[in-house]
N, C-alpha and C positions, 0 to 999 in steps of 0.2 A: 234657209234650209237649217235644221239644229246639230250639233253636234255629235247624234248618234246618227243618222243618214249620212256626215259629214263619212266617221267613220268609214262605213258602209262602204263606200266609194273606193274611200282609201282603198279596203278589204280587196275590193271586185279590181280596184289596177293592181295591188300587187299579187295576185292571184294569178290573175292576168297574163301579169308580164315576166312572172315564170314559169307558165306555160306554155307560151308566145316564145321564150327559150329553150325551153322543154323538146317544141315540136322541130328546131330544128339540126335537131341532134338526135331522137328519138324519133322511132316509127309513132303518129297518132301521140306524142308525149310522153311514153311511159312505157316501162318495162313490164307490167302488167295491166291486161286490160281489162281485170276484177278493179282495179282503182277508177279506171275511167270514167265521165260522168260528164255532162254539159253544164255552162261552157267549159268546164276546166274541173279538172281533179283537185282537192283538196292538199292543204301540204300543212306538216306534220313540224314542230321544232324540237317537243320531248314528251316523252309522257311516264310516266311514276304510277304506280298500282292500277286502278281502275280509270284513268284519267288519261287526258289527251287531249295538247296544249297546243295549237295551231301556231302558226308564223308569226300571229298575230298577237297572239298572246292568250285568246280562247281556250278556256279549259271546257271538256266534255266526258262526259260518263261513257265509256267503252265499252259498248255489248258487242261490239265484234270479234275485238282480243287478236288481229291479223287471221282471220277467218277460222278460228279454235283453238289456234296455237297456244295462246298463251294463259292455260291451266291457272296462272299465280297471277297473273296478272302481268305488268308492264314493267321491266327495271328491279324485279325484284332481290332484294341487297343478298340475303343468304345465295343467291345465282351467279349474280353482279361478283361477287366478293371471290366467289369459288372462279371463276372465269376468269376474270383478271390473273389469279396465283397461274392456273396453268397457261394463260398466254406467255404470261413470264418463263416459262421452262419450256413453249415451243407448242405452233399450233396445226403443225402436221408432219408427221414423217412416216419417211418407209419403213417403218418395223411397225412391231406390233405396241401395245401400251397396258397397262395392267387395268386402268379405268374402263376399257372396253371389255374384259374377261367380266368385272365388277357387273358393270351394269348390264350383262348378258344374261349372267345370273338370276339377278335382281328379276328383269322382266321374265324367266324361266320360272322362275321359283311365285311369279305375280299369278300367271295362268295353266290351266290346265294342262290346258290341248298345246301348246308352248314347251314342247321336247328340245329343240336347236333355234337361234334365230342367228340371220343376218342382220347387219347395218350398212344402209346405204343413203344417199343425201335428201331424198323428197319423197313424199308418196308417191309422187309417179313412178320415181325408181320401183318403190315400192314394187309396187303393183305391176310393174313392168317385167320385171325378177319373179315375182310368182309366179305369173303366167308362164313365165319363158321354165320358168322351173316342173310346173306339172306339164308344159310339153314334153321338156327334158325324161323327166319320171315316168309317165304313161307311152312319150312317142306319137301321141295323137298331134295334130298340128289347130284345128279350131279352139272356140273357146264360146261359152252361151252368156248374154249377161242381160241385165232389166233394161226395157226402153226407159228412158230419159234416165240414167241412174250413171252418176258422174264417177270415172275413176279415174282423174287426171289426165296427162295429156298423150301420151302412149296413144298412137293409133289403133293400134284391136282396142285398146277399152274404151276410147270417145266414141264409138260408132253407136248410131241414137242417143248420143246426150242432150240433144239440140234436136231431137226429131217433132213436127208439129203438125196443124194442120191437114197440112199441104202435102205433106211427104209419108205419114207414118205409114199408113196402111189402111188395113182388115186389122183388126184387137188378134183373130185365132193365129196370125202368122205376121207379126208387123215384119214393114220393111227397113232394112240394113241402111242408115241414112247414115251419110259420112258427114264429121265436122268439119273435115279441111279440103277447100276445094283440090282439085288434081289427087285423092287417095283412093292407090291403087284398088281396081276391082279384087283384087286378091286379098286384102285387105279383108272388104266385104265378103268375101265369096267362106272367109276362114272366123269369121261371125254369127254367132246364131245372137237372135233376140224375141225373149219373150215377155210377155208380160208381170207383172208383180203383184205379186197376192196372189195370183190368179191358177188356182192348183189344175186343172185338170186341163186349161189352154198349155200350161206351160211344161206338162208330161206331154202332150203329144207332139208339141214343136220338138222338144229333147227328143223323143222316138224317131224322130225323122233322119235324125243324123246322129243317132246314138255309136255308131264305130269310128266318128273323127273327134267326137270332141275328150279335149283333154280334162278340159277342167269348166268349172260353172261357181261365177263367178257372185257374188248377192252381198250388198250395202244392208245389212241389217237392222238399218236405222234411216234411211235414203234421207238425203235434204234435199237434194233437188227433186226426189219427185212428187217428195212432199212432209217428209218424218213422219211419213206412218211405219209402226213397227211392223217386219216381218211376221206375220202369224208361226207359230210352236205349226202346226200343223202343216205350213206351206214348206219353210225349213226341213223339216223328217220326210217331206215328200221327195226336194232337190237330192238330201243325205240318201236316204233309199235308190233312189233311182241313180245316185253315183255311185253307188255299193254296186250294184246291181250292174253297170257298165263300165266297170275298169276306169272311171272316171275321177277328179278328186273336185271335191265342195271347198272353192275356198273366200274366207271373208274377208271384205275389203270393212277395217276397221279404222284407218287414219284419223279422222272426223270424231266416230261415233266410242271408240272405246274406253274416252272420259266419261260415259253414263254409267258404269260400276266401276268394283275395282278392277275386276279382270272383264272387261269390256259386255259388248252387249250379250256377246254368244252365253254369258254366263246364265241366261235364264233358259237354253233351251236346253231339251234333254241330251240333243247331237252335239258333238264340235268339229266345228269345221278340220280337212287338214294340214292346210294352210291362213293365216292371216298379215294381212299389210295393213303396218302400221307407221307413221310421221303426225305431225303439225305439235301438239301437246308433247309428246315425250321426247322432243328439241327442248325442252326446259328455254322456248324462245329463239332456239338454232336452227341451220337446217338440217333436218335427220328423216330416213324414212327405216323400216325395217322390214321384215318378214318373220315370222315363225313357225313355226308348226311339229310333223310329225317330223322325228329324225329318220326315218327311213327313205320319205322325200325329200330330206334337207340333203341327203347322203350326194345326190346327185353332183354337189356344189366341191364338195371333200377334193380338195387338191392330192390326199396320198391315194387318192384313186385310179389304179393304171387305167382305167373306162372313165376320166373324166369327162361327164357330161352338159353339164354348163360350166365352163370358167369365168366365172365372175370378178370384177374386182373397178374400183373405183376411186382415181388420183383424192378423194377426200371423205371418201366412205370411212367412217370410225373413228374420226380425226378428234387430238381428246379435248377441243374445246366442247363440242356438241357432245360428246361420251358424258364430260363432268356437270352440263348443267341439265345434259335431260335427268342423265341417275340424281341429281339432288332432288331434280323437279319430279321425280316420281316417287321417290323417298318422300317426303313431303303429300304428297299425293295417295296418305294410306286411306286405312277405313274409314275411320273419321271424317275426314276430310270430303272423301268424297257424299258419305250421307250431309255432311253439314250443309254442301254445295246445291245438294240434290235438293233437300228438305227446304232449301232459300227458293231453288226455280220454282217451288210448285209454291209458295209462298206469291212468286212474280204473278204467275198463270192466275192464279186466283183474284187477284189486284188489277189485272189487265182485262181478264173478262169483264167484272165488275165495272172500270170504266167505261169499256165498250158497251153496258147494257145501259149505263146514265147515257151515253150518248146516242144509245139507241142504234145504233148500224151493226148490222150478223156479222159474226164471228164465232172461230173456233179455232183452238190451238192441238196443233199435234206435236211431239217429239215424247224425249225418254232420258231422265237421269237433269244435266243442267244443263242443256241444249233443249231448244225448241222456237217454233214457229208458225206462225197465224195467217190462219185463212181467212179473207173475207169473204166467210160463205156460214149458212147455218149449223151444216154439221160438217163434219170429217170428210175430206175427199179419199177413194178408198184406191185411188189409179194416178200416174202420169197424167193419164190424159184428162181425171178430172178434176186434179190440178193446174192444169194450166193455166196460164193467165195471157188471156187475148191483148191486143195491143190496147186496148179500153183501160180492162186493166192494170196490166204495166202502167200507163200514163198514172192511174191515181196511185199506184204503192211510189213509185217518183211521186209524189206529191207529199205520200205519206212521212219518205224518208227523209224528204226535205226540209219537210216542216219539223221533225223530230231532232232533225240537226241545230236548228234554229235554236231549238229548245235545251239544245247544248245536249241530246242523248245521241247516239252515233249503232245502229241498226246493220248486220251484213243486210245488205240488196236485195234478199230474196224473203225479208222482214223475219227474222229470225235471231236470235238471241242466245250466245254464249257466254254461261258468266263465267267468273274467276270468285280462286279462294278468297279472294281480300276486298270482296263485297259484303255488305251489311244489310241492313234491315233500310238504311235511310238511302244506301242506292238505287232501290228497289221500291221506294216510295218517291222516289224521283222518278223515274223509268214509268213507272205509273201516272203520272200527274202527266208525266209531258205526252203521252200517253194518248191521254183523255182530254188533252189540247187537238194533238194530231186525231184523231178521232171526230172531232166537229170540226175539226179544218177539212175536212174531206166525204162528209157523211153528204153534202149535196152531189157530188160523182159517182154514187157507190147505187147499182141497182139492188133491192133488195127480194134475191131470188139465189138459189141454189146454183 
């Protein structure tokens, strides 16, 4: 057996032993199901820029970036230096800090619809608080969301995020499918599910519950649905419906805010009443936020005698996340946004060329610096069209595993999230690895839409 094979055996034994230990103390051996894979998760030792080094010293190009949260890559020196200085001064206080005010001003001046903002600790918290703010403002209990959309792990927000052909029901009024076993029926009763980008069907569904809907929540570039942009007509239809029915239109831009300087919402003629944010706005540290109309945000104002929504959080707006986030967003200026978006377009072109050479069906959906691969000739138009059956899931696993062996890491949905430290060199590496992976999976693909 050659030395390369010996090295592989040692690698497997080491990761297996780590995972065996992890399973003794962590359910499933992990605190994050997203990193679970068979036969075991991968383990990282360090990372810098756009490369991750595993526990065996193998260096890989990272297009996952902790699920889109590292817009400037790993351990950016400017962010690291600022954070280290803040840590010396303290990490969390039961008092305000000036950096929170500075960061709030920066974000409110960045997007026209952000009149006021609140910081929390994750995207899930941001969506949860945004929904509760909408309820507090309108006095209504129900929310409406798109089938298949991911909005974190709040029980109301996660309904039907993993619906499948066995339970999703009639497209004219999709079933309300719980994501977690034991979810109370009351939760399902207060969530209305509609099909993404289907104007007539969506409005018909919303009309049935118009008196009780506090907000319609939409990700305008939903990763889980397929990363197809919500059409301007669709967004305007939702906006007009919410005006007519005393409800709020709220955007989830936790992932997709990166696509433009002021988010995906900048491309629409109408603006959401509230927007949830997270991931990249923390500069690599835990964060979430929601921003919007000051009259709506006033339900959080402790100066009010009839306070409708008291919201606190032990680590909300902690100075470490505020420091890292402020610097990250200052660095992600208009020039940086344009540069990374142009690089993404180059990547898409080269990947499509590789697919053509390998003779496989491929289309790519996305916007800005994020995109997703679909192994079909024409882009899917809905969650149901983009849904991967068990055979396709196996193909995707083969594809991602092959890329990993070739030194490239993608999101498990076959998505790429670029970082500003990437250059044409890294895009060429990606395209070369893709070509190899396409050829690897070709015998397992059905050539049909």
